[in-house]
N, C-alpha and C positions, 0 to 999 in steps of 0.2 A: 604775932598775929593780931590784926586789927579786930576790934570788937564788933565790927559790922559783918564779919564772916560768921554765918550761923551753920554749924555742923551738927546734924542730928543723928544720933545713934540710938534707934528705938530699942528699949529694953524688953524685947519680945522673945520668948523661948524658941519659937520657930525660926526666927532670924539667927539666933545663936546656933541652933542646930545646923542650918544650912551653911553658914560660914565655916563651921567645923568640918562639914563634908567636903568643902572646897579645899581646906587646908590639908586634908589627908592625901598623901601622895598615891595611895593605892585606890582611891576612888575612881571607878571606871568612867570612861568618857560620857556615856549616856547619863549617868547619875550626876556627874559634874555639871553637864549642861542643864540638867533638871534643877540643880542647886542654884545656878544663876537665874533660871526662870522663876523659881520660887522667891528668891530675894528680890527680883524685879517686881513681883506681885506685891509683896509686903511693904517694900520701901516706897513704891508708887502710892499705895494706900495711905501711908504716913505723909508723903509729900503733898498730896492734894487735899488733905483733911481740912485745912483752913484756907485753901487757895482757890478752889472752884467757886465761881459765882453761882448764887442760887436766887430763885425768885419765889415769892409766895403765890400759891395757886389754890383756888377753891376746887375741891373734888367732891363727887357724890359717893357717899358710903351707903351701906344698907340701912343706916339709921339717920340719914340726913347729910347736910353739908359739913365739910371739914376743910379748914385752911391749913395746907401743908407746904413743905418746901420742895422745890423741884430744881435739879441742876440745870443751869442755863446753858443748854447744848449749842446755842447759836454763837457762843463765844468760842473761837477756834483754838485748838491746842495742836502744837506741832511737836512730834517726837523725832529726836535726832540720835539714833544709835551710832556711835563713833567707831566701833570695831566689832569683830565677831562676837566677843563677849558682851558687848553692848547690845547686840541684836538678841542674844539669849535673854538678857534682862528685859528687853522690850517685849519679848514673847509673854512674859508674865505681866508686865504693866499694861499691855493692850487690853486685857480683860477687865481692867479697872477704869480706864479712861473712857469718857463719853465722846464718841465720834472723833477720834484723833486723826490728824494728818501725819503721814510718815514720809521722811526723806532720808535716804541712805546715801552716804558717800560725800559728806561735806555739808554745805549750807545752800539752801535754795536761793535762786536769784532774787526772789521777792518774798517778803514776810509781811503779813497783814499787821496793821498798826496795833490792834488789840490782841494779837495772838500770843498765847502763853507758850513757852518753850520748855520742853523737858529733854535734857541731855542724858543719854544712857551710855556709860562706859564702864568696863569691867573693874578698873582700879585706877586710882590717882597715885602715880609714883612721884615724880619730881614736879608735877603740875604744869609742865611746859605745854603739852599737847592740849590740855583743857584750856589754858590761857589763850592759845592760838584760836580756838573755836570761839571763845568769848569775845576776843577782839574782832573776829569776823562778824559776830552778831552786833557788836557795837557800831560797825559800819552801816548796818541796816537800822540803826537807831533803836536797837533793842536794849532797854535798860535792864540791869541785873535783877531788879525786883520782879521782872516778868519771867525769870529763868529758875528752873529747879534742876539740880544735878543729882542723878541717882547712880551710885556706884557700890560695888560689893565691898571694896576695901580702899582705905586711904592711908598714905604715909604721912606722918606728921610734918616732914619737911615740905612735901608738896602742898599741904594745906597752908603752911606758913607763907610760901611763895604766892599762892593765890590770894590769901588774905591781905598781903601787902600791895597787891595790884588791883584787886576788884573789891568794890564796896557793895554791901547789901546783897550778898549772894547766899543762897540756901543750898546746902549740900546734905544729902541723905545717904548714909552708908551703914554697913553692918558692923564695921569695926575700924578702929584707927590703930595702926602699928607704928611703933616708935622708930624703927631702924630702916633706913634706905641704904643698901649697899652701893659700892662704887660702880657696879655694872648696871645699876638701875633697878635691881630686884628688891622687893619689899621683904623684910624678915620679921616674923616667920612667913608671912605671905600666903598666897594661894597658888603659887606656881605661875606659869605662863598660860593664861586662859586660851589664847589663840592656838597654842599647841595642844593643850589638853582636851579641847573640844573638837580638834581636827579629825579624830577618828570616830566621832559620834555616829551611831547607827542611823540610817535613814528612817524616816517615818516617825521620829520621836515626837514632832510637833504636828 
């Protein structure tokens, strides 16, 4: 794995709690979807901690003037959920992001020059699907420094493949599992998110 690939696994007890809920095979669909949403919230918080541009602005307090920091909302952010599980992660992340744009189903035809990109996908298995998305972004001249990847779980093999192909990429996940089985499943993993949230009750979000 190249040293330019930065994989962040935040040591937060709530993140550990929700990844454990996803691992449990008896977790019901609504709670499983809620777990993805909560991980999306906490991982997005970590991903944008030092990424969002801010400006100094003078405000009026009850006791006079104060110079504070304000998030520069004029800088656009594009959210790209890549699968049903990615959409659940996005449900949590959207409450953190200031005025994000959303595109579901691939890559938009045009991307603004200064737009930050956040990719949401439920898990990184062999890394192939994520690399395809990153290559499409490269066609739009989006450098990897402008991209943040948020995923619930990553396989070590997939991270190695991505690190060998893409430089200066930041990935935020709840856990890294060592083993990727021949059928593409991560062990111990979180099951198949698309199947496990398929029976989710309506009205959860």
